[in-house]
BAGU-198622 format. One line per field, with one value per residue: residue number from 1; residue in three letters; x, y, z of N, C-alpha, C, CB in turn. Coordinates in steps of 0.2 Angstrom, whole numbers, always signed. Glycine has a CB too. Layout:
N
seq: [NUM,...]
type: [ALA,...]
n_X: [X,...]
n_Y: [Y,...]
n_Z: [Z,...]
ca_X: [X,...]
ca_Y: [Y,...]
ca_Z: [Z,...]
c_X: [X,...]
c_Y: [Y,...]
c_Z: [Z,...]
cb_X: [X,...]
cb_Y: [Y,...]
cb_Z: [Z,...]
//
This chain:
283
seq: [1,2,3,4,5,6,7,8,9,10,11,12,13,14,15,16,17,18,19,20,21,22,23,24,25,26,27,28,29,30,31,32,33,34,35,36,37,38,39,40,41,42,43,44,45,46,47,48,49,50,51,52,53,54,55,56,57,58,59,60,61,62,63,64,65,66,67,68,69,70,71,72,73,74,75,76,77,78,79,80,81,82,83,84,85,86,87,88,89,90,91,92,93,94,95,96,97,98,99,100,101,102,103,104,105,106,107,108,109,110,111,112,113,114,115,116,117,118,119,120,121,122,123,124,125,126,127,128,129,130,131,132,133,134,135,136,137,138,139,140,141,142,143,144,145,146,147,148,149,150,151,152,153,154,155,156,157,158,159,160,161,162,163,164,165,166,167,168,169,170,171,172,173,174,175,176,177,178,179,180,181,182,183,184,185,186,187,188,189,190,191,192,193,194,195,196,197,198,199,200,201,202,203,204,205,206,207,208,209,210,211,212,213,214,215,216,217,218,219,220,221,222,223,224,225,226,227,228,229,230,231,232,233,234,235,236,237,238,239,240,241,242,243,244,245,246,247,248,249,250,251,252,253,254,255,256,257,258,259,260,261,262,263,264,265,266,267,268,269,270,271,272,273,274,275,276,277,278,279,280,281,282,283]
type: [MET,SER,ALA,SER,ARG,TYR,ALA,VAL,PHE,GLY,HIS,PRO,VAL,ALA,HIS,SER,LEU,SER,PRO,ARG,ILE,HIS,SER,GLU,PHE,GLY,ARG,GLN,THR,GLY,ILE,ALA,LEU,ASP,TYR,THR,ALA,ILE,ASP,ALA,ALA,PRO,ALA,ASP,PHE,ALA,ALA,THR,LEU,GLU,ARG,PHE,VAL,ALA,GLU,GLY,GLY,GLN,GLY,ALA,ASN,VAL,THR,LEU,PRO,LEU,LYS,GLU,LEU,ALA,TYR,GLY,LEU,SER,ALA,HIS,LEU,SER,GLU,ARG,ALA,ARG,ARG,ALA,GLY,ALA,VAL,ASN,THR,LEU,ALA,ARG,ARG,ASP,GLY,GLN,TRP,LEU,GLY,GLU,ASN,THR,ASP,GLY,ALA,GLY,LEU,VAL,ARG,ASP,LEU,THR,GLU,ARG,HIS,GLY,LEU,ASP,LEU,ARG,GLY,ARG,ARG,VAL,LEU,LEU,LEU,GLY,ALA,GLY,GLY,ALA,ALA,ARG,GLY,VAL,ALA,PRO,ALA,LEU,LEU,GLU,ALA,GLY,ALA,THR,GLU,MET,VAL,ILE,VAL,ASN,ARG,SER,PRO,THR,ARG,ALA,ASP,ALA,LEU,SER,ASP,VAL,LEU,GLY,GLU,PRO,GLY,ARG,VAL,THR,THR,ARG,TYR,TRP,GLU,ASP,LEU,GLY,ALA,GLN,GLY,ASP,PHE,GLU,LEU,ILE,VAL,ASN,ALA,THR,ALA,ALA,GLY,ARG,ARG,ALA,ASP,ASP,LEU,PRO,LEU,THR,LEU,PRO,SER,SER,LEU,VAL,ASN,SER,MET,THR,ALA,ALA,VAL,ASP,LEU,ASN,TYR,GLY,GLU,ALA,ALA,ILE,ALA,PHE,LEU,ALA,TRP,ALA,ARG,ALA,ALA,GLN,CYS,ARG,TYR,ALA,ILE,ASP,GLY,LEU,GLY,MET,LEU,VAL,GLU,GLN,ALA,ALA,GLU,SER,PHE,GLU,LEU,TRP,HIS,GLY,VAL,ARG,PRO,GLN,THR,ASP,LEU,VAL,TYR,ARG,GLY,LEU,ARG,GLU,ARG,ASP,ALA,LEU,LEU,VAL,SER,ALA,ASP]
n_X: [-108,-92,-81,-74,-57,-45,-31,-18,-3,+14,+30,+38,+22,+14,+9,-2,-18,-27,-33,-43,-50,-56,-63,-73,-79,-85,-94,-102,-108,-113,-106,-97,-80,-63,-50,-33,-16,-1,+15,+28,+44,+52,+59,+52,+39,+32,+31,+24,+12,+7,+5,-5,-16,-18,-23,-35,-36,-44,-42,-31,-23,-9,+6,+20,+36,+31,+23,+27,+32,+20,+14,+21,+17,+5,-7,-16,-20,-27,-31,-27,-17,-8,-3,+2,+12,+13,+5,-8,-19,-25,-35,-43,-46,-54,-44,-32,-22,-29,-22,-24,-24,-28,-23,-21,-34,-40,-32,-36,-49,-50,-43,-51,-65,-65,-57,-59,-51,-47,-39,-35,-25,-14,+3,+14,+24,+32,+38,+48,+49,+44,+33,+22,+22,+21,+8,+0,+3,-2,-16,-16,-12,-22,-32,-30,-18,-6,+8,+21,+34,+46,+56,+68,+79,+86,+90,+88,+76,+67,+67,+63,+49,+44,+45,+36,+24,+23,+22,+30,+38,+27,+29,+43,+60,+70,+86,+88,+96,+94,+82,+79,+80,+69,+57,+40,+26,+10,+5,+13,+18,+23,+29,+38,+47,+52,+53,+48,+60,+76,+86,+82,+76,+80,+70,+71,+66,+67,+60,+56,+49,+36,+20,+6,-4,-1,-3,+2,+5,+6,+8,+10,+4,+0,+13,+23,+21,+24,+36,+36,+24,+26,+36,+29,+19,+28,+33,+23,+13,-3,-12,-9,-9,-11,-10,-21,-35,-34,-30,-41,-50,-44,-45,-59,-61,-55,-62,-74,-71,-68,-81,-92,-99,-100,-93,-98,-87,-85,-89,-80,-68,-69,-70,-57,-49,-53,-49,-35,-34,-37,-26,-15,-19,-17,-4]
n_Y: [-111,-117,-125,-142,-146,-154,-163,-167,-174,-174,-176,-172,-163,-156,-160,-168,-176,-177,-166,-161,-173,-175,-164,-165,-177,-171,-161,-170,-177,-167,-163,-151,-146,-142,-145,-147,-147,-151,-148,-157,-160,-176,-174,-163,-167,-171,-160,-151,-158,-156,-143,-142,-149,-139,-129,-134,-146,-161,-173,-183,-187,-197,-197,-202,-196,-201,-211,-222,-214,-208,-219,-221,-210,-212,-215,-225,-239,-246,-263,-266,-256,-259,-272,-268,-259,-246,-230,-222,-214,-203,-201,-190,-194,-192,-183,-189,-197,-209,-221,-227,-238,-237,-240,-253,-259,-250,-252,-266,-265,-257,-264,-276,-273,-262,-265,-278,-289,-305,-309,-320,-334,-329,-326,-315,-301,-289,-273,-264,-259,-249,-237,-237,-250,-258,-254,-260,-274,-283,-283,-289,-302,-306,-305,-317,-320,-332,-333,-321,-311,-301,-287,-275,-261,-259,-273,-276,-269,-275,-288,-285,-281,-293,-300,-293,-296,-310,-323,-335,-344,-342,-329,-321,-314,-306,-302,-287,-288,-302,-303,-308,-322,-326,-332,-331,-319,-316,-304,-289,-277,-260,-252,-243,-227,-224,-214,-203,-199,-197,-205,-217,-234,-243,-244,-254,-269,-287,-295,-308,-309,-308,-316,-323,-318,-307,-294,-277,-266,-249,-240,-227,-212,-202,-192,-199,-212,-216,-221,-235,-240,-239,-248,-260,-261,-262,-275,-283,-285,-290,-281,-264,-254,-239,-229,-221,-225,-233,-222,-215,-224,-227,-215,-214,-223,-217,-205,-211,-216,-204,-197,-205,-208,-216,-211,-210,-217,-218,-207,-197,-203,-205,-191,-187,-194,-189,-176,-179,-183,-172,-164,-171,-170,-156,-154]
n_Z: [+387,+389,+378,+381,+383,+373,+366,+354,+357,+351,+343,+329,+327,+319,+307,+310,+308,+317,+325,+315,+313,+325,+327,+317,+322,+333,+328,+322,+332,+340,+351,+360,+358,+361,+352,+349,+342,+350,+351,+359,+365,+370,+382,+387,+389,+400,+408,+399,+398,+411,+411,+402,+408,+419,+412,+409,+402,+397,+391,+380,+365,+360,+351,+341,+347,+360,+366,+375,+385,+389,+395,+406,+413,+417,+429,+431,+421,+406,+402,+389,+386,+396,+392,+380,+384,+381,+378,+369,+371,+383,+397,+409,+425,+440,+444,+440,+427,+416,+406,+390,+376,+360,+347,+342,+341,+332,+321,+318,+316,+305,+295,+295,+294,+285,+274,+272,+276,+283,+297,+303,+305,+298,+295,+302,+299,+308,+307,+317,+334,+343,+351,+342,+336,+348,+351,+342,+341,+351,+348,+335,+337,+345,+335,+328,+322,+317,+319,+323,+318,+324,+319,+322,+322,+333,+342,+355,+359,+351,+357,+369,+367,+362,+374,+382,+376,+378,+372,+369,+356,+347,+345,+338,+337,+325,+317,+307,+296,+292,+286,+273,+274,+280,+275,+268,+271,+276,+281,+282,+292,+293,+306,+309,+310,+297,+283,+289,+295,+289,+294,+298,+297,+282,+268,+258,+255,+254,+241,+243,+254,+251,+247,+237,+244,+252,+262,+264,+276,+281,+296,+296,+287,+272,+266,+273,+271,+258,+253,+258,+254,+240,+238,+242,+232,+221,+224,+222,+231,+237,+244,+247,+260,+269,+284,+286,+288,+300,+308,+309,+315,+327,+333,+334,+344,+355,+356,+360,+373,+379,+378,+379,+368,+352,+337,+319,+307,+293,+284,+288,+286,+271,+268,+271,+262,+250,+252,+251,+238,+231,+235,+229,+215,+214,+214]
ca_X: [-105,-86,-79,-69,-51,-42,-26,-14,+4,+19,+36,+34,+15,+10,+6,-7,-25,-31,-38,-48,-55,-60,-68,-78,-83,-89,-100,-107,-112,-116,-102,-92,-74,-58,-45,-27,-10,+4,+22,+32,+49,+52,+61,+47,+32,+28,+29,+19,+6,+5,+2,-11,-21,-19,-27,-42,-36,-47,-40,-26,-20,-1,+9,+27,+39,+29,+19,+30,+32,+14,+13,+24,+14,-2,-8,-20,-19,-31,-27,-23,-11,-3,+0,+6,+18,+13,-1,-9,-24,-25,-42,-43,-51,-52,-38,-26,-22,-30,-19,-27,-21,-33,-20,-23,-42,-41,-30,-39,-56,-49,-41,-56,-71,-65,-53,-62,-46,-47,-32,-34,-20,-9,+10,+14,+31,+31,+44,+48,+47,+43,+27,+17,+22,+18,+1,-4,+5,-7,-22,-15,-11,-29,-36,-29,-11,-3,+15,+23,+41,+48,+62,+70,+86,+89,+87,+86,+70,+63,+67,+58,+42,+43,+44,+30,+19,+22,+20,+36,+36,+22,+32,+50,+63,+76,+90,+86,+100,+92,+75,+79,+80,+63,+52,+35,+22,+3,+4,+19,+16,+28,+28,+44,+46,+55,+48,+48,+66,+81,+91,+78,+77,+79,+64,+73,+65,+68,+53,+55,+44,+29,+17,+1,-10,+2,-6,+7,+2,+10,+5,+10,-1,+2,+20,+28,+20,+25,+41,+35,+19,+29,+40,+24,+17,+33,+34,+16,+8,-10,-14,-5,-13,-8,-12,-26,-40,-32,-30,-48,-54,-42,-48,-66,-61,-53,-68,-79,-68,-69,-87,-97,-103,-95,-95,-97,-81,-84,-89,-74,-62,-69,-68,-49,-47,-55,-44,-28,-34,-37,-19,-11,-20,-15,+4]
ca_Y: [-116,-118,-132,-146,-145,-160,-161,-173,-173,-177,-172,-167,-165,-151,-164,-173,-174,-178,-160,-161,-179,-175,-158,-168,-181,-166,-159,-176,-179,-162,-161,-145,-148,-138,-150,-144,-151,-148,-151,-158,-165,-180,-171,-158,-169,-171,-153,-149,-161,-153,-136,-143,-150,-133,-125,-137,-152,-167,-179,-182,-192,-196,-200,-203,-202,-200,-216,-225,-209,-208,-225,-220,-205,-214,-217,-231,-242,-252,-270,-265,-252,-263,-277,-265,-255,-239,-227,-217,-210,-201,-198,-187,-198,-191,-179,-193,-200,-216,-223,-232,-239,-238,-241,-260,-259,-246,-256,-272,-263,-254,-270,-281,-270,-257,-268,-285,-294,-310,-309,-327,-339,-325,-325,-307,-298,-282,-269,-259,-261,-244,-237,-239,-257,-260,-253,-265,-281,-288,-284,-293,-308,-307,-306,-323,-321,-338,-331,-314,-310,-294,-285,-269,-259,-261,-280,-277,-267,-281,-293,-282,-281,-300,-302,-290,-300,-316,-328,-338,-349,-339,-322,-322,-308,-307,-296,-284,-291,-308,-304,-312,-329,-328,-334,-326,-317,-314,-298,-285,-270,-256,-248,-239,-220,-223,-210,-197,-197,-199,-209,-223,-240,-243,-248,-259,-275,-292,-297,-315,-308,-308,-321,-321,-316,-303,-287,-273,-260,-244,-237,-220,-210,-196,-193,-203,-219,-216,-226,-242,-242,-240,-255,-265,-262,-265,-282,-286,-287,-290,-275,-259,-250,-234,-229,-216,-228,-234,-216,-213,-229,-227,-209,-215,-227,-212,-201,-214,-216,-197,-194,-210,-209,-218,-208,-214,-215,-219,-201,-194,-206,-203,-184,-186,-197,-184,-171,-181,-184,-165,-161,-174,-167,-149,-154]
ca_Z: [+390,+386,+376,+384,+380,+371,+361,+352,+358,+347,+341,+327,+327,+315,+301,+312,+306,+323,+326,+310,+314,+331,+326,+313,+327,+338,+324,+320,+338,+344,+357,+359,+361,+358,+351,+346,+342,+354,+350,+365,+364,+375,+388,+390,+388,+407,+410,+395,+400,+417,+409,+398,+414,+422,+407,+408,+398,+400,+387,+375,+361,+360,+345,+341,+350,+367,+368,+380,+391,+392,+399,+413,+417,+418,+436,+429,+414,+404,+400,+382,+387,+400,+388,+374,+387,+377,+379,+364,+374,+390,+400,+415,+429,+447,+445,+437,+420,+414,+400,+386,+369,+355,+341,+339,+340,+326,+315,+316,+313,+298,+291,+294,+292,+279,+269,+272,+277,+288,+300,+306,+301,+295,+297,+302,+300,+311,+307,+322,+341,+347,+354,+337,+336,+354,+352,+337,+341,+355,+344,+329,+340,+347,+329,+325,+318,+320,+320,+322,+318,+325,+317,+324,+321,+340,+343,+362,+359,+348,+362,+375,+365,+363,+381,+385,+373,+382,+368,+366,+351,+343,+343,+338,+334,+320,+315,+300,+290,+291,+283,+267,+276,+285,+271,+266,+276,+273,+283,+284,+295,+295,+312,+310,+308,+291,+279,+293,+297,+285,+297,+300,+294,+275,+266,+253,+258,+249,+238,+245,+260,+249,+243,+233,+249,+257,+263,+267,+279,+284,+301,+294,+282,+269,+263,+277,+269,+251,+251,+260,+249,+233,+238,+242,+225,+216,+226,+220,+237,+235,+246,+250,+264,+273,+291,+287,+291,+307,+312,+310,+319,+334,+335,+336,+350,+360,+357,+364,+379,+383,+378,+379,+361,+347,+331,+313,+304,+286,+281,+290,+282,+264,+267,+271,+256,+245,+253,+249,+231,+229,+236,+224,+209,+213,+214]
c_X: [-98,-85,-74,-63,-47,-36,-22,-7,+9,+25,+39,+26,+11,+7,+0,-14,-30,-36,-44,-53,-59,-65,-74,-83,-88,-95,-105,-111,-115,-112,-97,-86,-69,-52,-39,-21,-5,+10,+26,+38,+49,+54,+56,+40,+29,+26,+24,+12,+3,+2,-5,-17,-22,-23,-34,-42,-39,-45,-35,-25,-12,+1,+17,+31,+37,+25,+21,+31,+25,+12,+15,+21,+7,-3,-12,-20,-24,-27,-23,-17,-6,+0,+4,+13,+18,+6,-2,-15,-24,-32,-41,-48,-49,-46,-31,-27,-24,-27,-22,-23,-26,-30,-22,-30,-43,-38,-34,-46,-55,-48,-47,-63,-71,-62,-55,-57,-48,-40,-30,-29,-15,-2,+12,+22,+29,+38,+44,+46,+46,+36,+21,+17,+19,+11,-3,-2,+0,-13,-21,-15,-19,-34,-35,-23,-8,+5,+17,+31,+42,+55,+63,+77,+89,+86,+85,+78,+65,+62,+62,+51,+40,+41,+38,+24,+18,+20,+26,+34,+31,+25,+39,+53,+69,+80,+87,+89,+98,+85,+74,+78,+74,+57,+47,+30,+15,+1,+11,+17,+22,+26,+34,+42,+49,+50,+47,+55,+71,+85,+88,+80,+76,+73,+65,+72,+65,+61,+51,+50,+37,+26,+10,-5,-7,-2,+0,+4,+7,+6,+5,+5,+2,+9,+24,+27,+21,+30,+39,+29,+21,+33,+34,+21,+22,+34,+28,+13,+1,-14,-9,-9,-9,-12,-18,-32,-39,-32,-37,-52,-51,-44,-55,-66,-59,-59,-73,-77,-70,-76,-93,-101,-98,-97,-94,-91,-80,-84,-83,-68,-63,-68,-60,-46,-48,-50,-37,-28,-34,-30,-15,-12,-18,-7,+6]
c_Y: [-117,-125,-135,-146,-152,-158,-168,-170,-177,-173,-175,-169,-160,-154,-168,-171,-175,-172,-160,-167,-178,-169,-161,-173,-177,-164,-164,-178,-174,-160,-156,-147,-143,-143,-147,-149,-147,-152,-151,-163,-170,-177,-166,-161,-169,-164,-150,-151,-158,-146,-137,-145,-144,-129,-128,-143,-158,-173,-178,-188,-191,-200,-200,-196,-203,-206,-220,-221,-208,-213,-224,-215,-206,-217,-224,-233,-247,-258,-269,-261,-256,-268,-274,-261,-248,-237,-222,-213,-209,-198,-196,-191,-196,-188,-183,-195,-207,-217,-228,-233,-241,-240,-248,-261,-256,-249,-262,-270,-260,-260,-275,-279,-266,-261,-275,-290,-299,-311,-316,-331,-335,-325,-318,-305,-291,-279,-264,-262,-255,-243,-239,-247,-260,-260,-258,-272,-285,-289,-289,-300,-310,-309,-313,-325,-327,-337,-324,-314,-303,-292,-277,-267,-260,-268,-280,-274,-272,-286,-291,-283,-289,-303,-300,-294,-307,-322,-332,-344,-346,-332,-323,-315,-311,-301,-294,-287,-298,-309,-308,-320,-331,-331,-329,-325,-315,-307,-295,-278,-266,-251,-244,-231,-219,-219,-203,-195,-201,-205,-216,-229,-240,-246,-252,-266,-281,-294,-304,-315,-309,-314,-319,-318,-310,-296,-283,-267,-255,-240,-229,-218,-204,-198,-198,-211,-221,-222,-233,-244,-243,-247,-261,-266,-265,-273,-286,-289,-286,-284,-271,-254,-245,-234,-224,-219,-230,-228,-214,-217,-228,-220,-210,-219,-222,-207,-204,-215,-209,-195,-199,-211,-211,-215,-212,-212,-215,-212,-197,-197,-204,-196,-183,-189,-192,-178,-173,-181,-177,-162,-164,-171,-160,-149,-153]
c_Z: [+386,+384,+380,+380,+379,+366,+359,+353,+354,+346,+335,+327,+322,+309,+303,+310,+311,+325,+321,+311,+320,+331,+322,+318,+331,+334,+323,+326,+342,+350,+355,+362,+357,+358,+347,+346,+346,+353,+357,+364,+370,+382,+391,+390,+395,+409,+406,+396,+406,+416,+406,+403,+417,+418,+405,+404,+401,+396,+382,+371,+361,+355,+346,+343,+358,+370,+375,+386,+394,+396,+406,+417,+419,+425,+436,+422,+412,+403,+394,+383,+391,+396,+382,+377,+384,+378,+373,+366,+381,+392,+407,+420,+437,+448,+443,+430,+420,+407,+396,+379,+364,+348,+338,+337,+333,+320,+313,+313,+306,+293,+289,+291,+285,+273,+268,+273,+283,+291,+303,+302,+298,+298,+296,+303,+302,+311,+312,+329,+346,+349,+349,+337,+342,+355,+347,+338,+345,+351,+338,+331,+342,+341,+326,+322,+321,+322,+319,+323,+319,+323,+319,+323,+328,+342,+350,+363,+356,+353,+368,+373,+365,+370,+384,+382,+376,+378,+365,+361,+345,+340,+344,+336,+330,+319,+308,+295,+288,+288,+277,+268,+280,+281,+270,+272,+272,+276,+285,+286,+296,+300,+314,+308,+301,+286,+282,+294,+292,+288,+300,+296,+286,+273,+260,+256,+253,+247,+240,+251,+258,+246,+240,+238,+253,+256,+267,+269,+282,+289,+300,+288,+278,+266,+266,+275,+262,+249,+252,+255,+242,+233,+238,+235,+220,+218,+224,+226,+235,+237,+249,+253,+269,+280,+292,+290,+298,+311,+314,+315,+326,+337,+338,+343,+356,+361,+361,+371,+383,+383,+379,+373,+356,+340,+325,+310,+297,+282,+282,+286,+274,+263,+267,+265,+250,+245,+250,+241,+228,+229,+230,+217,+208,+213,+207]
cb_X: [-109,-80,-77,-72,-46,-47,-21,-15,+6,+16,+41,+36,+12,+15,+11,-7,-26,-27,-34,-45,-50,-56,-65,-75,-78,-84,-97,-103,-107,-123,-98,-95,-72,-56,-48,-25,-8,+2,+26,+27,+56,+56,+68,+47,+32,+33,+35,+21,+7,+11,+7,-11,-18,-12,-23,-46,-29,-55,-46,-20,-23,+1,+7,+30,+47,+26,+17,+37,+35,+9,+16,+32,+14,-5,-12,-28,-12,-35,-32,-28,-13,-7,-6,+2,+24,+15,-2,-10,-31,-20,-47,-44,-51,-53,-37,-25,-16,-38,-12,-34,-15,-38,-13,-21,-46,-38,-22,-40,-59,-43,-35,-57,-74,-61,-46,-65,-39,-50,-31,-41,-24,-11,+15,+10,+35,+29,+45,+44,+53,+45,+26,+19,+29,+22,-1,-3,+12,-8,-24,-8,-7,-32,-35,-34,-7,-3,+20,+20,+45,+46,+63,+67,+86,+87,+93,+90,+69,+66,+74,+60,+42,+48,+50,+29,+20,+18,+15,+40,+33,+15,+29,+52,+66,+73,+97,+87,+107,+92,+73,+85,+86,+61,+48,+32,+24,-3,-1,+24,+12,+30,+26,+50,+49,+57,+42,+44,+68,+85,+94,+71,+73,+85,+58,+80,+58,+71,+53,+61,+45,+29,+15,-2,-12,+9,-12,+13,-3,+14,+7,+17,-8,+2,+24,+26,+12,+27,+47,+32,+13,+34,+44,+18,+14,+40,+36,+18,+10,-14,-19,+0,-18,-8,-7,-28,-42,-25,-26,-52,-52,-34,-48,-70,-55,-47,-71,-81,-61,-66,-88,-101,-106,-95,-90,-103,-76,-90,-95,-72,-63,-77,-71,-47,-50,-62,-43,-27,-41,-42,-17,-12,-28,-18,+7]
cb_Y: [-123,-115,-131,-153,-141,-165,-157,-175,-174,-180,-172,-163,-164,-146,-169,-173,-179,-180,-154,-162,-185,-173,-153,-172,-185,-161,-156,-182,-183,-163,-168,-139,-155,-132,-156,-138,-152,-148,-147,-161,-161,-186,-167,-152,-177,-175,-148,-150,-169,-152,-132,-149,-155,-130,-124,-132,-153,-166,-183,-179,-192,-199,-196,-205,-202,-194,-221,-228,-203,-207,-231,-218,-198,-219,-212,-230,-245,-249,-276,-262,-245,-266,-281,-260,-259,-240,-223,-220,-214,-196,-203,-180,-205,-197,-177,-199,-198,-218,-224,-230,-244,-232,-241,-265,-257,-239,-258,-276,-257,-249,-274,-285,-266,-251,-268,-286,-291,-317,-304,-331,-343,-318,-330,-304,-298,-283,-267,-253,-266,-237,-230,-236,-260,-257,-246,-263,-282,-285,-277,-291,-309,-302,-300,-325,-315,-343,-336,-310,-313,-292,-286,-267,-251,-256,-285,-273,-260,-284,-295,-275,-278,-304,-300,-283,-301,-315,-325,-341,-355,-337,-317,-328,-304,-310,-298,-276,-291,-313,-297,-311,-331,-321,-340,-328,-311,-319,-297,-285,-272,-251,-252,-241,-215,-230,-213,-198,-199,-194,-206,-222,-246,-246,-242,-258,-275,-298,-297,-319,-302,-302,-327,-327,-321,-302,-286,-271,-263,-239,-238,-218,-208,-190,-186,-203,-221,-210,-224,-242,-237,-234,-256,-263,-255,-261,-282,-291,-282,-296,-277,-256,-255,-227,-227,-213,-235,-237,-210,-213,-236,-227,-203,-219,-232,-208,-199,-221,-218,-192,-190,-208,-202,-226,-202,-212,-221,-223,-197,-194,-214,-204,-180,-190,-204,-182,-169,-188,-187,-160,-163,-181,-167,-145,-160]
cb_Z: [+390,+391,+368,+385,+384,+368,+365,+345,+366,+341,+347,+320,+334,+312,+298,+320,+300,+329,+326,+303,+315,+337,+322,+307,+331,+340,+318,+318,+343,+345,+359,+362,+360,+363,+347,+350,+334,+362,+345,+371,+364,+374,+387,+385,+386,+412,+410,+387,+401,+422,+405,+393,+419,+424,+401,+405,+396,+398,+385,+378,+353,+367,+338,+334,+349,+367,+363,+379,+388,+386,+396,+412,+412,+413,+440,+431,+413,+397,+400,+377,+391,+406,+384,+371,+386,+370,+385,+357,+371,+392,+399,+416,+428,+452,+452,+442,+416,+414,+401,+384,+369,+354,+341,+344,+345,+327,+317,+323,+318,+298,+293,+301,+297,+281,+270,+265,+279,+286,+305,+307,+297,+293,+293,+308,+293,+319,+299,+320,+343,+344,+355,+330,+335,+360,+349,+330,+344,+361,+342,+325,+346,+351,+325,+321,+319,+315,+316,+328,+312,+333,+309,+331,+320,+345,+342,+367,+355,+342,+365,+377,+358,+359,+386,+382,+365,+388,+362,+372,+353,+346,+348,+334,+340,+314,+314,+301,+292,+297,+281,+263,+279,+288,+275,+260,+280,+276,+289,+277,+302,+288,+318,+306,+313,+288,+278,+299,+304,+282,+303,+301,+296,+271,+264,+250,+262,+252,+230,+247,+264,+243,+248,+230,+254,+255,+268,+261,+285,+279,+308,+291,+284,+273,+263,+284,+270,+248,+255,+267,+249,+232,+245,+247,+222,+217,+233,+215,+243,+238,+252,+244,+268,+270,+296,+281,+287,+307,+308,+304,+316,+334,+330,+331,+350,+357,+350,+361,+380,+378,+372,+385,+359,+346,+330,+309,+307,+283,+284,+298,+282,+262,+273,+277,+255,+245,+260,+251,+228,+232,+243,+224,+207,+219,+217]
//
């Protein structure tokens, strides 16, 4: 019996740990699958996705910078994807794509269950307004954040995300240059691609953003998260958390959507952490 075909699409995508994660989930659950990474520039994404389907593709994860394009290519959308305006998971249903967004659920599960954070009552600063930010913002609000301030290099994108969230008064937008006047936050989430691209937002943030309870979270992992987490530690944030746990948890959500079985995540997460430690010690 041939393995079902799945993939993660992004640009770039060679760094992605998703193939390893899903392979581990498959071994754990006894499900045979062929999961690969496919690089697709935004202009080529639709055609590349069509070829994937023609070759037997049944489901896909979608990462930067394709999440909003995946939203537009979905014939059907979950409520989470609709509210986010972005899709990170595609599932083939009756010859069409169902678009889902598992990013927010993955982040909240990682922060609350793995790191023991209570997100209720927190004032949140969200850096970025692209597909990654759109995926996590609704979930953070649903988890009990009292206020969210969105800052993005393009103010119009920040305003668009605020409009999508539909929480006037609770969700506001600010200019990047005005960060120093925004007070402090209990949760700061970096949803930008800074660390991946030299031309992205600077990561020199004012220490006035931090209080004694602040958790700083980068949705990136590995080298892409180093600069933001270094700032978080220098600013004496109580927690400095990268996106590896979120990656594993959102992958488990995707896996369950495709296969109807929820895998165990802790062993996979610990294995990836041990791998990171070995790579660092070998440098």
